[in-house]
N, C-alpha and C positions, 0 to 999 in steps of 0.2 A: 336474566342473561347478561353476560359481561358486555360492556360497551366495546364496539369494534372501532379500532383506530388504525389508520394506515399512514405510511410515510414513504417518500421516494428517496432511495439511495442513488446519488448521481456522481458519476466520475467523468472527468474531462481530461483528455490529453490533446496533443497536437493533431491527431488524426480523426478522433471521433468522440461523441458523447454516448455514454452508456447509462442506462437507468433501469431500476427495478422498483416497483411499488409493492410493498409488503405490509401485511396486516397481522395482528395478533388478536385472537379471541379465545378466551378460556385457556390461555397458556400455549396455544397452538399457533404456529406461524404459517401463513399462506402467501403465495405470490399472486398478486392480482394483475400485474402487467410487467412486461420485460421487453426491452428493445434497445437499439442503438442507431445512431445517425452519423454518417460520415461528415467530416468538415473539409471545406475547401482549403487547400494549402495556404497558409498564412493567416487563417482565421484565429488560431491560437498558436503563439510562439513563446517559448521560454516561460511557460506557465501563465502568461497574460493573454487576455482576449483582445486581439489587435483589431478585429473587425466585428463590433457588437451587432451590427445589422445582420450579417451573414450567420453569426452565432445564433441569434434569436430565430432566424428562419429555420435553421436546422433543429433547434430545440422545440419550437412550436410544432413542426412536422412530426418529430418523434413523439411528443406527448399526445398529439391528436390521433395519429395513425396507430399508436400503441395502446390506446384506450386508457391512458392514465387519468385518474380522477382526483387524487390528493393534490393539495397545493403546498403541503409541508415537505421540505426538502432538506436532506443532509448531504452536504457536498464533501466528497473525498478528494484530497489533493496529494500528489506525489510528483514533484518536479524539482528542478535545480534551485527554486526559490523556497524550498522546504528543507530545513537543516535539522538533522537528528544527531545528537551527541550523547554519549554515555558519560555520566558525571557522578562524582561521589561527594557527599556532604556529611558533616557531623550529624549524628542522630539527635533529633529534637522531637518535641511533641508534635503530633499530627497538625494541630492548629497553628503551629509556627513554621511548618516546613515550607509552605507556599511562599511566604515572605522571604525566607532564606534563599530559596531557589531563584526568585525574581531578582533579589539583590545581587546574587553572585553569578547570574547567567552569563553576563558579558565575558567572564573568564573563559567560557567554552564556545561562545558564538562569535564567528569572525566578522560579523556585521553589526553596526551599532544597534543595540536592542531597542532604541527609540523607533527604529524602522520595522520592528518585528512584533508579532503576536507570539507570546511565549506560553507553552503549556508543558506538562511533564507527566510521566508515568513512573510510579515507584517500581523499581526493578528488584528490590530486595534489600535486606539488611546484612551487615557483617561487622568485622572489626578491621582496623588498620594495623600497620606494623607495630604500633605502640599499644595494641590491644584496646584501643578506644572504639566505642560503637559508632558505626557509620551507616548511612543510607545511600544505596545506589539508585540513581534516577536516570531515566532516558528523557532528555530535553527534546522538545519538538518546537522549532521556531519557524514561522512563515512570515513572509513579507506582508506587512499590514496593508499596503496599497493593493496588493493582489487579492487579498481576502475581501477588502472593501469593494473592489471592482466586481467580483463574483456576486456579492450580496446585492449590489446596486442593479446589475444587469438582470439577475434572476428576479429581483423585486419588480422590475419594469415589466416582466413577463407574468406578473400576478402570482409569483411563487413566494412562499415564506421560508427563508433559510433559517432552520431551527438550530443548526450546528455546522461547523466545519471541522472535519476530522482527517486524520492521516489514513490514506488508502492502504498503505502497507501494514499498519497496525490492525486495520479491519481484516486483512487477510490472515494475520496471526490469530485473531479471534476465531476466524473460520477454521483454521487448522486445529485449534483446541476444542472445536465443537464436534468431537467424535473421531478425530484422526490421530491424536497423540494422547499418551497417558503421562507417565512420570519421566519419560526419557527426555534427554536434552537434544534439541533439534535446531537446525538453522533454516531460515527462510532465505532463499536466493530469488529475488524478484527482479525481472528485467522489464523496463518500459522502452519506448523508442528513444529515450535520451538519458536514462538513469538506471543504475544498478544498485540494489540494496542487498546487504548481507546482515542478517540479524540473528543472534543466538538466543534461544529461549528455553527455559525449563520451568514448567508450572507458570507461576505469575512473575518469575524473575527473568529479566533481560540482562544478559551479561556481555553483549558485544553489539555495536551498531557501526556499520560501515556503508557509506554511500559514495559512489563515484559517477561522474558523468560519462557518457559513452565516449570511448577513446576515438580520436579523429581517424585513426588508421582503419577502423571498421565502420565508420559512420555511414558510408554509402551502402555497405552490406546490410547493416541494421535497417536502413531506410527501405531497402528492397524487400526484406522478409516481412515487413509490416504492411506492405502495400496490399490493397484488395486484389489487384492483378499484378503480381510480381513478374519481373523479367525472368522467364523460365530458362533463358540461355545462361544466366549467371547464378541462378538460385542455388544450385548445389554448391558452388564455390562460396557463395555468400554465407550459406548455413555453416559450412566448414570453418570459415574465418570467424564468424560470430561465436560458434561453439568453442573454438580454440581460445578466444578471448575470455569467454565465460569460465572455461576450465582453468585458465591461468589465474584469473582473479579469485576464483574459488579456492584454488590450491594455496594462493598467498594468504587468504583470509583464514583458512583452516590451519595453516602452519603457524601464523601469528597467534591464533587463539590457543593452539596447543602449547606454545612456549609460555604463555601467560597462565594457562590452566591445565597443566600436564596431568593432574590427578583427577580431572573431570572433563573428559573429551566429548566432543560432539558425536552423537550416535547416529544421526541421519540428517539428510538435507532434502528439503522440499524445494523444487524449482517451479516457479510460476511466471507466466508471460501470457499476454493476449495474442501473441503471434501464432499463426497456424503451425509453425514448425517446432512446437514445444517438445514433442517426443524425440525428434531427430537431434535437437540441441541437447536434450537431456542425455541421450546416448553418448554424445561426444564428451560431455562432462564426466560421465561414468568411466570412460576409458582412462581418464586422468586421476579421478578421485576414487580409488579402488578400496580404500580402507573403511568405507561406510556406504550405506545405500544412498543413492540419489534418485528421488522419486518425483514424478509429476502427480500431484495429489488429486484425489476425487473429493472436492469440497461438498459438504452437506449431504453426504450419501445416506445418512440416517434420517434425513428429513423427507417427508412425503410432499415434495414440491411439484412433482409431476413434470419435471423438465429433463431434457436430455443431459447426460453427464457432461458433455462438452459445453453446453450452455451454462450449466451451473458453475463450471470452472471459469468460464469467461466472465461471468457476472458475479463471481464470489465476493469481490470487493464491495460492489453495490449492495449485495444481500447483507453482508456484515455491517455495513453502515446503517441499513434499515433496522436490523435486529437490535443493534446497540441503542439506537434512538428509542425504540419501543420498550426497551428494558429500563430506561431512565424513569 
């Protein structure tokens, strides 16, 4: 019988901790535990854990009450201290590409790379205007002190951090696990402080855009993410956030079309952990009418035995776990 191994996919934002323990046996994935814990305001800010004691209390309660057993953890991060950039390099042998990327990364990252951990995903090959072969790469850079902080704090809780990954890339892997074929799609992902727009076809990533939440809608975003939102302003807040999302999406689609007129985006998947995802998606649809805008059903072909809304909410954690078990 195949050896059973499990790992916890863990996501943290300023509002909550989300975790899924997943195992693989004989090629089949199963979810062993799933849960989330709210964080007291100020516990996590700007991607950093500001109050380790409160964080550990919430984490311990989550793991104990949720029945988590594994101590191996993959941490997913997506905040203003994670920078993603689309970059192009001369094509070289695979064994030389990493050195080239690390040597030239500073040209694309607006923060000294000595302060960053740099990784990359090959986004495809092509030729430049001079017909020279090139390699497209998505750079992912995260502040080193933030990553070290997570590793140290989780280690103090007797957890072993086996990897730190991008939450948004985890969602893309989830979309590719049964939701998309050969079409070119965009992922529009909204957190409580960040907006990502990434264009993908197959294994090729052709656009990356990340913006922080505009100040003009910060209060509205804050309300729709609350466990108990202010109902008196909720409708207006959803409309304001939806209008912002529609505007930013239209801008991204327009820019991409100007650069890639012969290969347009065919559909957009909108993801958020906010409860108002369907209403926000409808507002985006009213502006982006040239292509479908969809709230996806993640892992619908997997027999995880969880409600569709739960699978969507924890899709990032599930993707982190699956990726770790495939290594």
